[in-house]
C-alpha positions in Angstrom: 235.1 101.6 55.7 236.6 98.5 54.3 239.3 97.4 56.4 242.1 95.4 55.8 242.4 92.2 57.7 244.7 92.2 60.7 247.1 89.9 62.6 246.5 89.2 66.2 248.3 86.9 68.9 247.3 85.8 72.1 250.2 85.1 75.1 249.2 83.0 78.0 251.3 83.9 81.1 251.1 81.3 83.4 253.7 78.6 85.2 250.6 76.0 85.3 249.8 76.3 81.8 253.4 76.3 80.7 253.8 73.1 82.4 250.3 71.8 81.1 248.6 73.6 78.0 245.4 71.7 78.8 244.9 73.3 81.8 244.8 77.0 80.1 241.0 77.9 79.4 241.6 81.6 78.6 243.3 81.2 75.2 240.2 79.4 73.6 237.9 81.9 75.1 239.9 84.9 73.6 240.2 83.1 70.2 236.6 83.0 70.0 235.8 86.4 70.9 238.3 87.6 68.3 236.7 85.2 65.6 233.0 86.1 66.6 232.8 89.8 67.6 235.9 90.7 65.6 233.7 91.8 62.6 235.7 89.4 60.3 238.6 91.9 60.3 241.4 89.5 62.0 243.3 87.3 59.6 244.4 84.8 62.3 245.2 84.0 66.0 248.6 83.2 67.0 249.3 81.7 70.3 252.2 81.1 72.8 252.4 80.2 76.4 255.4 81.4 78.7 256.2 81.3 82.5 255.7 84.0 85.0 258.9 85.3 84.2 260.0 88.8 83.4 262.7 87.7 80.7 260.5 85.0 79.1 257.6 87.2 78.6 259.8 90.1 77.4 261.7 87.9 74.8 258.3 86.5 73.4 256.8 90.1 73.3 259.8 91.4 71.2 259.6 88.5 69.0 255.7 89.5 68.4 256.5 93.1 68.0 260.0 93.5 66.3 260.9 92.5 62.8 259.0 92.5 59.5 256.5 89.8 60.7 255.0 91.6 63.6 251.4 91.2 64.6 248.9 94.0 64.7 247.6 93.3 68.0 249.4 91.3 71.1 246.8 90.3 73.9 248.6 88.8 76.8 246.4 87.1 79.8 247.7 86.4 83.1 249.9 87.9 85.7 248.3 91.5 86.3 247.2 90.9 90.0 248.9 91.6 93.1 250.3 87.9 93.8 254.1 87.6 94.3 254.4 85.9 90.9 252.3 88.4 88.8 255.1 90.3 86.9 253.2 90.9 83.5 253.0 94.7 83.7 256.3 94.9 85.0 257.7 92.9 82.2 255.8 94.7 79.3 255.6 98.4 80.6 259.3 99.0 79.9 258.8 97.6 76.2 256.3 100.0 75.4 257.0 102.9 73.4 253.8 104.9 73.6 251.4 104.2 76.5 247.3 104.0 76.1 246.0 104.7 79.4 242.4 105.3 77.7 242.5 101.4 76.8 243.4 100.5 80.6 240.7 102.8 81.8 238.1 101.3 79.4 238.7 97.7 80.6 238.7 98.5 84.1 235.5 100.4 83.9 233.8 97.5 82.1 235.0 95.1 84.8 234.2 97.3 87.5 230.6 97.4 86.4 230.6 93.8 87.1 232.7 93.7 90.5 234.7 96.0 92.7 237.4 93.7 92.5 238.2 94.8 88.7 240.0 97.6 90.8 242.5 94.7 92.1 244.0 94.5 88.2 246.9 96.0 86.9 246.6 96.1 83.0 248.9 98.1 81.1 248.2 98.9 77.3 250.4 100.6 74.7 252.4 100.7 71.4 255.7 99.1 70.7 256.8 99.8 67.3 253.9 99.0 65.3 252.0 96.4 67.5 249.4 97.3 69.8 249.7 95.4 73.5 247.0 95.1 75.6 247.4 92.9 79.1 244.4 91.2 80.3 243.7 89.5 83.8 244.5 85.7 83.8 240.8 84.6 84.7 238.7 83.7 81.6 235.5 85.7 82.7 237.6 88.9 83.4 239.9 88.4 80.3 236.7 88.2 78.0 235.0 91.3 79.8 238.2 93.3 79.1 238.6 92.3 75.5 234.9 92.5 74.4 235.1 96.2 76.2 237.7 97.2 73.6 238.0 94.6 70.8 235.7 96.6 68.2 238.2 99.7 68.9 241.1 97.7 68.0 241.2 97.8 64.2 241.2 101.2 64.1 243.8 101.7 66.7 246.2 99.2 65.1 245.6 100.6 61.7 247.2 104.0 63.1 249.8 102.3 64.8 250.9 100.5 61.7 251.2 104.0 60.1 247.9 104.6 58.5 246.9 108.0 57.3 245.1 109.5 60.1 243.4 112.2 58.0 241.9 109.4 55.6 240.8 107.2 58.8 238.9 110.4 60.4 237.6 111.7 57.2 234.0 110.8 58.2 234.1 112.2 61.8 233.4 110.1 64.9 229.7 109.1 63.9 231.6 107.2 60.9 234.2 105.6 63.1 231.4 104.4 65.4 229.4 103.1 62.5 232.4 101.0 61.1 233.5 100.0 64.3 229.7 98.6 65.3 229.8 100.5 68.5 227.5 103.3 69.9 228.3 106.3 72.3 226.0 107.4 75.2 225.5 110.4 73.4 222.3 110.2 72.5 221.3 109.3 76.1 222.9 111.7 78.1 223.1 115.2 77.0 226.7 116.0 78.5 228.2 113.2 76.8 226.8 114.6 73.7 228.4 118.0 74.3 231.6 115.9 74.7 231.1 114.1 71.4 230.3 117.4 69.8 234.1 118.9 70.7 235.8 115.8 69.5 233.7 116.1 66.0 234.7 119.9 65.8 238.2 118.9 66.0 238.1 116.3 63.4 236.0 118.7 61.3 239.2 120.9 61.4 241.5 118.2 60.6 243.5 118.2 63.7 243.5 114.7 65.4 244.6 115.1 69.0 247.4 112.2 69.9 249.3 111.6 73.0 252.4 113.5 73.6 255.2 112.1 75.4 255.7 113.5 79.3 258.7 113.3 81.7 257.1 110.5 83.5 259.2 107.2 83.3 256.7 105.3 81.1 256.5 108.1 78.8 260.3 108.3 78.2 262.5 106.5 75.8 263.6 103.4 77.1 267.0 104.8 78.1 267.8 106.7 81.2 267.7 110.8 80.8 271.2 111.8 81.2 269.8 115.2 82.9 267.9 113.5 85.6 270.8 112.7 87.6 271.7 109.7 89.7 268.5 109.6 91.7 266.2 109.1 88.8 267.9 106.3 86.7 266.9 102.8 86.6 267.7 100.4 89.3 267.2 97.3 86.9 267.8 97.4 83.2 264.3 98.0 81.3 265.8 95.8 78.4 264.6 92.4 77.9 267.3 89.8 78.1 268.1 88.2 74.9 269.9 84.6 74.3 273.0 85.2 72.0 271.3 83.3 69.2 268.3 86.0 69.0 270.7 88.7 69.5 272.8 87.6 66.5 269.5 87.2 64.5 268.5 90.7 65.1 272.2 91.6 64.3 272.1 90.0 60.9 268.2 91.3 60.3 269.3 94.8 60.8 272.7 94.8 59.3 272.5 96.7 55.6 272.6 94.2 52.6 275.8 93.8 50.7 276.6 96.8 47.8 278.4 95.9 44.7 281.5 97.7 43.5 284.0 97.3 40.9 287.6 96.7 42.3 291.0 96.4 40.1 292.4 93.2 40.1 295.3 93.4 42.4 296.3 93.1 46.0 293.4 95.3 47.1 291.0 92.6 46.3 292.0 90.1 49.2 289.3 89.8 51.7 286.5 90.4 49.1 283.6 88.3 48.0 282.5 88.0 44.5 279.2 90.1 43.6 278.9 88.0 40.3 280.2 85.1 38.5 283.6 85.5 36.6 283.9 84.0 33.2 287.0 83.5 30.9 287.3 85.6 28.0 290.1 83.6 26.3 291.1 79.8 26.5 294.0 79.1 28.9 296.4 78.1 27.2 295.6 80.2 24.4 297.9 78.0 21.9 299.1 74.4 22.1 302.2 73.9 24.3 304.6 71.8 25.3 304.7 70.1 28.8 308.2 69.3 28.7 311.7 70.4 28.0 312.4 68.1 24.6 312.0 68.1 21.0 308.9 68.8 19.1 308.6 66.4 16.0 305.8 65.2 13.7 304.4 61.8 14.2 303.2 60.1 11.2 299.8 59.2 10.5 300.7 55.9 9.0 302.6 54.8 12.2 306.3 55.6 10.9 308.6 55.6 13.9 310.2 58.6 15.3 313.2 56.8 16.5 316.4 58.2 14.2 318.6 60.9 13.8 317.5 64.1 13.0 318.7 67.8 12.3 317.3 70.5 14.4 315.7 73.1 12.1 314.4 75.7 15.0 314.3 76.5 18.7 310.9 77.5 20.5 310.9 79.2 23.7 308.2 80.2 26.2 309.1 83.9 25.4 306.9 85.3 22.5 308.4 85.5 18.8 308.1 84.0 15.2 308.1 80.4 15.0 308.7 78.5 11.6 306.8 75.7 10.3 308.5 72.4 11.0 308.5 69.9 7.9 308.6 66.5 7.8 312.1 64.8 8.6 313.1 67.8 11.0 312.7 68.4 14.8 312.4 71.7 16.9 314.3 72.2 20.3 311.4 73.1 22.6 311.2 74.3 26.2 308.3 73.6 29.0 305.5 75.9 28.1 306.4 77.2 24.7 304.2 77.1 21.7 304.2 74.1 19.5 305.8 74.9 16.0 303.2 74.6 13.1 303.2 71.3 11.9 304.4 69.6 15.1 302.1 67.3 16.7 304.2 65.7 19.7 307.0 66.3 21.9 309.9 64.0 22.8 311.6 64.5 26.3 315.1 65.4 26.2 315.6 62.5 28.1 315.2 60.1 25.3 317.6 61.9 23.1 321.4 62.2 22.4 323.4 65.2 20.8 325.2 63.8 17.7 326.6 66.8 16.5 326.7 70.8 16.9 327.2 73.7 15.0 330.8 74.6 13.8 331.0 77.3 16.7 329.8 74.9 19.2 326.7 76.9 20.4 323.9 75.1 19.1 322.7 71.4 18.5 322.6 70.3 14.8 321.8 66.7 14.8 319.8 64.9 17.6 319.3 61.1 18.1 315.7 59.9 19.0 316.0 57.1 20.9 312.4 55.9 21.1 309.8 54.6 18.9 306.8 54.8 21.4 306.0 58.8 20.9 302.2 58.9 20.1 300.7 61.9 18.3 299.7 64.7 21.1 302.0 63.2 23.8 303.4 66.1 25.8 301.1 68.6 24.7 298.7 71.1 26.5 296.0 71.6 24.4 294.1 75.0 23.6 291.4 75.4 26.6 292.8 72.3 28.4 293.1 74.2 31.8 290.3 77.0 31.2 288.0 77.0 28.1 286.7 80.5 26.7 283.3 81.4 28.3 283.8 78.9 31.2 282.7 80.3 34.6 286.3 80.2 36.7 284.9 81.7 39.9 281.6 81.9 41.4 279.5 84.8 43.1 280.0 84.9 46.9 283.6 83.1 46.3 286.3 84.9 48.5 289.6 86.3 47.1 291.6 84.9 50.0 295.4 85.8 50.6 296.4 82.5 49.7 296.8 84.2 46.2 295.2 81.1 43.9 292.0 83.4 43.1 294.1 86.3 42.3 296.2 84.6 40.0 293.3 82.7 38.4 291.9 86.4 37.5 295.1 87.5 36.2 295.4 84.2 34.3 292.5 85.1 32.2 293.2 89.0 31.7 290.7 90.4 34.4 291.3 94.1 34.7 288.6 94.5 37.3 285.8 92.3 38.8 282.6 93.0 40.9 282.7 92.5 44.6 280.8 93.5 47.3 282.2 96.6 49.2 283.5 96.0 52.9 282.2 98.1 55.5 284.7 100.5 57.2 284.7 100.3 60.9 285.2 103.1 63.7 286.6 102.3 66.9 285.6 104.3 70.2 286.5 104.0 73.8 284.4 105.8 76.4 285.1 107.1 80.1 286.4 109.7 82.1 288.6 107.3 83.7 290.4 105.8 80.3 293.8 107.1 79.3 295.8 106.5 76.5 297.7 103.3 77.0 301.2 105.0 75.7 300.8 107.9 78.0 304.5 108.6 79.6 303.1 109.7 83.0 302.4 107.4 85.6 298.6 106.5 86.4 296.8 108.5 88.8 293.9 107.1 91.1 290.9 105.8 89.1 292.8 106.2 85.8 292.7 102.9 83.4 295.0 102.6 80.2 292.8 102.2 77.3 293.4 98.4 76.3 290.1 98.1 74.6 290.7 100.1 71.7 293.9 98.8 70.2 292.6 95.3 70.9 289.3 95.9 68.8 291.2 97.5 66.5 293.5 94.6 66.0 290.8 91.8 65.7 288.8 94.0 63.1 291.9 94.3 61.0 292.7 90.6 61.7 289.0 89.8 60.1 290.3 92.3 56.9 288.6 95.1 57.5 289.5 98.7 57.3 289.5 100.5 60.9 289.4 104.0 61.9 290.5 105.4 65.5 288.2 107.8 67.1 290.2 108.0 70.3 288.4 108.2 73.6 285.1 110.0 74.5 284.6 111.4 78.0 281.4 110.7 80.0 279.8 113.8 79.2 276.7 113.8 76.7 278.2 116.5 74.6 281.5 114.9 74.1 280.0 111.2 73.3 277.6 112.8 71.1 280.5 114.9 68.9 282.5 111.8 68.9 279.6 109.4 67.6 278.4 112.1 64.9 281.9 112.6 63.6 282.2 108.8 63.5 278.8 108.5 61.8 279.5 110.8 59.1 282.7 108.6 58.2 282.3 104.8 58.9 279.7 102.3 58.2 279.8 100.7 61.5 280.7 102.0 65.0 282.2 99.8 67.6 282.3 101.4 71.2 283.3 100.1 74.6 282.0 101.3 78.0 279.3 103.2 79.2 276.1 100.6 78.7 276.1 99.5 82.1 273.6 100.8 84.7 275.8 103.7 86.1 274.8 107.4 86.2 277.6 107.9 83.8 276.6 105.0 81.4 275.5 107.4 78.6 275.8 105.3 75.5 272.1 104.1 75.2 270.4 107.5 76.0 272.9 109.3 73.7 272.0 106.9 71.0 268.4 107.3 71.3 267.7 110.9 72.5 270.6 112.8 71.0 271.0 110.8 67.7 267.7 109.5 67.2 268.6 105.9 67.1 266.9 102.5 67.8 268.3 100.0 70.4 267.6 96.7 69.4 268.9 95.1 72.3 270.4 96.1 75.4 271.1 92.8 77.2 272.3 89.6 76.3 272.1 86.4 78.2 275.7 85.6 78.2 279.0 85.7 80.4 280.9 87.7 80.2 279.0 90.7 78.1 275.7 91.0 79.5 275.0 94.6 78.9 276.2 94.4 75.0 274.2 97.0 72.8 273.4 96.7 69.5 271.7 100.2 67.8 271.0 101.6 64.3 271.1 105.3 63.8 269.4 106.5 60.7 270.9 109.5 58.6 271.5 111.3 55.2 274.4 110.8 53.3 276.5 113.7 51.8 274.6 113.3 48.6 270.9 113.4 50.5 270.2 109.8 50.4 269.0 107.8 53.4 271.2 105.3 55.0 271.5 103.5 58.3 274.6 103.2 60.3 275.2 100.7 63.0 276.4 100.9 66.3 277.9 98.0 68.8 278.3 99.3 72.0 280.2 96.8 73.9 280.8 96.5 77.6 284.1 98.3 78.9 285.7 95.1 80.7 288.4 94.0 78.3 287.6 90.3 78.1 283.8 91.2 77.6 284.6 93.5 74.6 286.7 91.1 72.7 284.2 88.0 73.5 281.2 90.3 72.1 283.1 91.5 69.4 283.9 88.0 68.0 280.3 87.2 68.6 278.3 90.1 67.3 280.4 92.5 65.2 282.0 89.6 63.1 278.7 88.3 61.9 277.4 91.6 61.0 280.5 92.5 59.2 280.7 89.3 57.3 276.7 89.6 56.3 277.6 93.3 54.8 280.5 92.0 52.9 278.7 89.3 51.0 279.8 86.3 52.8 277.5 83.3 52.3 276.6 80.4 54.5 277.1 80.4 58.2 278.4 83.8 59.7 280.6 84.2 62.9 283.1 82.0 64.5 283.9 78.3 63.1 282.5 76.1 65.5 284.0 72.7 66.5 284.2 69.9 69.2 287.2 70.2 71.5 288.7 68.1 74.4 289.0 69.3 77.8 292.5 69.4 79.2 291.3 70.0 82.8 288.0 70.5 84.8 286.3 73.4 83.9 282.9 74.7 86.0 279.7 75.7 84.4 278.0 78.9 85.3 274.4 78.0 86.8 272.7 81.2 85.7 274.1 82.2 82.4 275.9 80.6 79.5 279.5 81.4 79.2 282.0 81.9 76.7 285.4 80.6 78.7 288.5 81.8 77.2 290.9 79.0 76.1 294.1 78.1 74.6 293.6 75.5 71.5 296.3 73.1 70.5 296.1 69.7 68.2 297.0 66.7 70.4 298.0 63.3 69.3 294.5 61.7 68.9 293.7 64.5 66.2 291.3 66.4 68.1 291.9 70.1 69.3 292.5 70.2 73.0 291.5 73.2 75.4 293.2 74.6 78.0 291.8 77.5 80.1 293.5 80.8 80.3 293.1 80.8 83.8 290.4 83.3 85.8 287.6 84.1 83.8 286.5 87.7 85.6 285.4 90.1 82.6 288.1 92.5 83.8 290.9 90.2 84.0 293.2 91.2 80.9 295.4 88.1 81.7 292.8 85.7 80.7 292.9 87.0 77.0 296.7 85.9 76.6 297.3 82.8 74.2 293.2 82.6 74.1 292.3 81.5 70.2 289.1 80.1 71.5 286.0 80.2 73.3 284.3 77.2 75.3 280.5 77.3 74.5 279.4 76.3 78.0 275.8 75.5 78.9 273.9 76.8 82.1 274.3 74.0 84.3 275.3 73.2 87.8 278.1 70.8 86.4 281.8 71.0 86.0 283.0 69.6 82.9 285.6 66.8 83.6 289.1 66.6 81.9 289.0 64.7 78.7 284.9 65.9 78.3 284.2 66.7 74.6 282.5 70.3 74.2 281.5 72.7 71.7 284.0 75.8 71.1 284.5 78.7 68.8 287.8 79.2 67.0 289.0 83.0 67.3 292.5 82.6 65.7 295.0 80.1 64.3 296.2 77.1 66.1 
């Protein structure tokens, strides 16, 4: 069988090699094995080195397995023993969607034939998305033995993991698979093995391929807790890898739907949309030669005769439409700003350069006017046809925003556009969750344990302020049925759902399991290395629209604490909405330099987004003043907050006067 060439990657997990890559010996050995023993089925071998750190391991594994450029096979080496810092199984196992215990057994068996100490290894193997992951020992000898034991089987496994047709792959039976892989079973030497293989052949002959099925063990479950299992079975530590803010935003943008072009009438509903095509003028602006001053249309002689003198006023040209008589030599016509130039006229004299000599008998009209200057030139004070906009000229470009300032809307109206093609703006639903949450405007006093819902009004105000339509989906209780019902109802009617609460480690934090288990969604990240907002969750849910077409809806599940919810909405929800609305360039809040008005202490463990009030100072810089205590539940920290300081992970207090980065959330 001609197998397609596959992508492999090697991840070395070692503090020592991370500090000094020259100390790594296993990487080169594994690369050579793939090149020599890989039967020319591997396209390339990528390589990375990370320290013995769970988050670093998980972050790199996710990068190799998630997204369009995934590798078919990811091999890790190191960290599978019993040493205190051997954390590879603990880092990798929660990321695996389907475990492969057979590969683990095969590797251990191969090493066990060499030394009994092979039993001291703790490998794991399995599939994440379309990538097969295998963890090998850190010793070059042990890693080599383990990889050689399974390498020839890997192309077949990777093809299946990537979605290959199992019926075609197994059409020749086990013996054909062994021949293609270049391996031999022991069935020709051991009779009971022959019987075993025959049973497999029989299965394949009937076209039924036996695959592992998920069980109730934690390693076989979806990554989230099973809400039916009760508090004693919940995770004590989040199984989700910790992503940086930058990594999380990149994932959000990668998974957000591409902009959809629609036709919209040229009126106030256009404000906030981005154009999906260039806009050309059908007609020139102005469409006729017009005066740019109030005065008198005249005929300037081509022979240079002066305009100075006394002239009868033959007609009047107003900006209002109407018939205009042809001007004859020796006559002038009164004209107003913007009015069309009478046929025959070729210049306009300002009213300031004239005096009235006589009027009609009824005193209502000018009869004779004297022009006091002889300096007027041909085409003076005239706006030519198309001098503002030429016919066919591109007046607005694809990606331009129709702003509330009004200039773009006025421009479209001036060229007679009835409708234009723009990108559709997504509709967002907002939902609060929690048994303790009650309506903020409820009349009766709070009972013990109740909390007024401030997140939903806050998030809805922010989303409206960004220029998007928002739908209120109320409060869902911490019960699987209630939460699922609210989410299903919202998914049918909006493009994006923003929830708050229910994403931490409590037994009633049901957002993640409901999204995965009940709605068939995919959680792309469940933790972000930031303060506030660590448990922020982003997921996609596939469904079919009312007309049967497939669609993907986004769900942003934000933390329940008010500051966390607002900060994470600006950092993650806003860029997604801008992307799907067709905004070009950088997405998210504007970043700028600000000067501190006071000392601000950094967090030594997580990057912090510190709420501040930004004002302009006398030195032209924006000055930042902290809004007070930054605890994520502290609502007062949101008062007057129009900016977020971007503070690094550091044992450091930024002094007053220091220049730091900040994100602008609102007007200054």
